[in-house]
C-alpha positions in Angstrom: -60.7 -0.1 21.8 -64.4 0.6 21.2 -66.0 3.9 22.1 -69.1 4.1 24.2 -71.6 6.4 22.4 -74.4 8.0 24.4 -77.9 7.2 23.2 -80.3 10.1 22.8 -83.9 10.2 21.6 -85.0 13.0 19.3 -87.6 14.0 16.6 -87.2 16.1 13.5 -89.9 18.4 12.3 -90.1 20.9 9.4 -87.7 18.7 7.6 -86.6 19.7 4.1 -84.2 18.0 1.7 -82.7 20.1 -1.1 -80.1 18.5 -3.5 -77.8 19.8 -6.2 -75.9 17.8 -8.9 -72.2 18.2 -9.1 -69.5 16.5 -11.2 -67.9 13.7 -9.2 -64.5 15.3 -9.7 -65.8 18.5 -8.0 -67.0 16.8 -4.8 -64.3 14.0 -4.5 -61.4 16.3 -3.3 -63.5 17.3 -0.3 -63.8 13.7 1.0 -61.4 12.1 3.4 -59.1 9.3 2.4 -61.0 6.0 2.2 -64.2 7.5 1.0 -65.5 8.0 -2.6 -68.5 9.6 -4.0 -71.6 7.4 -4.2 -72.9 8.7 -7.5 -76.4 8.5 -8.9 -77.1 9.0 -12.6 -73.3 9.6 -13.2 -73.1 12.6 -10.8 -72.4 13.4 -7.2 -75.3 14.9 -5.1 -74.8 17.5 -2.4 -77.8 18.1 -0.1 -78.8 20.7 2.4 -81.1 19.5 5.1 -82.7 22.1 7.4 -85.0 20.9 10.2 -86.2 21.6 13.7 -84.8 19.1 16.2 -87.2 18.6 19.1 -87.7 16.3 22.1 -83.9 15.7 22.4 -83.4 13.6 25.6 -81.6 10.7 27.1 -83.6 7.4 27.5 -86.0 7.4 30.5 -85.7 11.2 31.0 -88.0 14.0 30.0 -87.1 16.6 27.4 -86.0 20.0 28.8 -88.0 22.7 27.0 -85.2 25.2 26.2 -82.4 22.6 25.6 -84.4 20.0 23.8 -85.4 21.9 20.7 -83.6 24.0 18.2 -83.1 24.5 14.4 -80.3 22.6 12.7 -79.0 22.5 9.1 -76.6 20.1 7.6 -74.8 19.9 4.3 -73.9 16.5 3.1 -73.1 14.1 0.3 -73.4 10.4 -0.3 -70.3 8.2 -0.1 -69.0 4.6 -0.2 -66.1 3.3 1.9 -63.4 1.0 0.7 -65.7 -2.0 1.2 -68.4 -0.5 -0.9 -70.7 0.3 2.1 -72.8 3.3 1.7 -73.0 6.3 4.0 -73.4 10.0 4.4 -70.5 12.5 4.7 -71.4 15.7 6.5 -69.6 18.8 5.3 -71.3 20.8 8.1 -73.7 20.2 11.0 -74.9 23.6 12.2 -77.1 23.8 15.3 -78.5 26.9 17.0 -77.9 25.6 20.5 -74.4 25.9 21.9 -75.0 23.2 24.6 -76.1 20.8 21.9 -73.0 21.6 19.8 -70.7 21.1 22.8 -72.5 17.8 23.7 -72.2 16.5 20.2 -68.5 17.3 20.1 -67.8 15.7 23.5 -70.2 12.8 23.3 -69.9 11.9 19.6 -66.7 13.4 18.4 -68.4 15.6 15.9 
Protein backbone atom coordinates (compact mmCIF):
# COMPACT_ATOMS: atom_id res chain seq x y z
CA UNK A 1 0.00 0.00 0.00
CA UNK A 2 1.47 3.35 -0.96
CA UNK A 3 1.31 6.37 1.29
CA UNK A 4 -0.02 9.70 0.05
CA UNK A 5 2.46 12.39 1.05
CA UNK A 6 1.25 15.99 1.25
CA UNK A 7 3.06 18.44 -1.02
CA UNK A 8 4.36 21.66 0.49
CA UNK A 9 6.30 24.53 -1.02
CA UNK A 10 9.09 26.16 0.99
CA UNK A 11 12.28 28.19 0.73
CA UNK A 12 15.49 28.00 2.75
CA UNK A 13 17.50 31.09 3.63
CA UNK A 14 20.61 31.64 5.75
CA UNK A 15 21.61 28.10 4.85
CA UNK A 16 24.90 26.75 6.20
CA UNK A 17 26.57 23.37 5.70
CA UNK A 18 29.19 22.29 8.24
CA UNK A 19 30.75 18.81 7.93
CA UNK A 20 33.04 16.68 10.08
CA UNK A 21 35.02 13.57 9.12
CA UNK A 22 34.51 10.41 11.15
CA UNK A 23 35.82 6.89 10.77
CA UNK A 24 33.20 4.77 9.00
CA UNK A 25 33.07 2.35 11.95
CA UNK A 26 32.11 5.25 14.25
CA UNK A 27 29.06 6.27 12.20
CA UNK A 28 27.88 2.87 10.90
CA UNK A 29 26.39 1.60 14.22
CA UNK A 30 23.97 4.57 14.25
CA UNK A 31 22.39 3.62 10.89
CA UNK A 32 19.34 1.40 10.56
CA UNK A 33 19.60 -2.07 9.03
CA UNK A 34 19.79 -1.87 5.25
CA UNK A 35 21.81 1.35 5.12
CA UNK A 36 25.57 1.74 4.96
CA UNK A 37 27.82 4.77 5.11
CA UNK A 38 28.42 6.44 1.75
CA UNK A 39 32.05 7.35 2.31
CA UNK A 40 34.15 9.97 0.57
CA UNK A 41 37.92 9.90 0.67
CA UNK A 42 37.72 6.80 2.90
CA UNK A 43 35.72 8.43 5.70
CA UNK A 44 32.15 9.07 6.76
CA UNK A 45 30.90 12.64 6.86
CA UNK A 46 28.44 14.00 9.41
CA UNK A 47 26.92 17.37 8.63
CA UNK A 48 25.04 19.99 10.60
CA UNK A 49 22.77 22.19 8.50
CA UNK A 50 21.12 25.18 10.16
CA UNK A 51 18.80 27.34 8.06
CA UNK A 52 15.71 29.50 8.17
CA UNK A 53 12.70 27.87 6.53
CA UNK A 54 10.31 30.41 5.04
CA UNK A 55 7.24 30.60 2.83
CA UNK A 56 6.07 27.15 3.93
CA UNK A 57 2.68 26.56 2.34
CA UNK A 58 0.54 24.08 0.46
CA UNK A 59 0.15 24.55 -3.31
CA UNK A 60 -2.22 27.34 -4.32
CA UNK A 61 -2.35 28.81 -0.81
CA UNK A 62 -0.56 31.79 0.68
CA UNK A 63 2.07 31.51 3.38
CA UNK A 64 0.83 32.24 6.91
CA UNK A 65 3.24 34.74 8.48
CA UNK A 66 3.77 33.18 11.92
CA UNK A 67 3.41 29.53 10.87
CA UNK A 68 5.32 29.66 7.59
CA UNK A 69 8.76 30.69 8.83
CA UNK A 70 11.05 29.34 11.53
CA UNK A 71 14.65 28.24 12.17
CA UNK A 72 15.53 24.59 11.66
CA UNK A 73 18.69 22.54 12.13
CA UNK A 74 19.39 19.02 11.01
CA UNK A 75 22.26 16.64 11.65
CA UNK A 76 22.82 14.08 8.92
CA UNK A 77 25.12 11.67 7.15
CA UNK A 78 25.32 10.27 3.65
CA UNK A 79 24.21 6.68 3.02
CA UNK A 80 23.64 3.97 0.43
CA UNK A 81 20.87 1.41 0.50
CA UNK A 82 21.19 -2.28 -0.36
CA UNK A 83 20.80 -1.42 -4.07
CA UNK A 84 23.61 1.14 -3.96
CA UNK A 85 21.26 4.13 -4.23
CA UNK A 86 22.52 7.22 -2.41
CA UNK A 87 20.59 9.19 0.17
CA UNK A 88 20.75 11.18 3.38
CA UNK A 89 20.05 9.78 6.84
CA UNK A 90 18.89 12.40 9.33
CA UNK A 91 20.01 11.85 12.90
CA UNK A 92 17.92 14.83 13.96
CA UNK A 93 15.55 17.37 12.46
CA UNK A 94 14.96 20.17 14.92
CA UNK A 95 12.44 22.91 14.14
CA UNK A 96 11.49 25.88 16.29
CA UNK A 97 7.76 25.71 15.48
CA UNK A 98 5.67 23.07 17.29
CA UNK A 99 2.93 23.12 14.64
CA UNK A 100 5.51 22.31 11.94
CA UNK A 101 6.94 19.46 14.02
CA UNK A 102 3.49 17.95 14.59
CA UNK A 103 2.62 18.40 10.90
CA UNK A 104 5.86 16.68 9.81
CA UNK A 105 5.25 13.77 12.16
CA UNK A 106 1.65 13.28 11.07
CA UNK A 107 2.03 14.08 7.36
CA UNK A 108 5.46 12.63 6.65
CA UNK A 109 6.06 10.14 9.46
CA UNK A 110 9.16 11.99 10.69
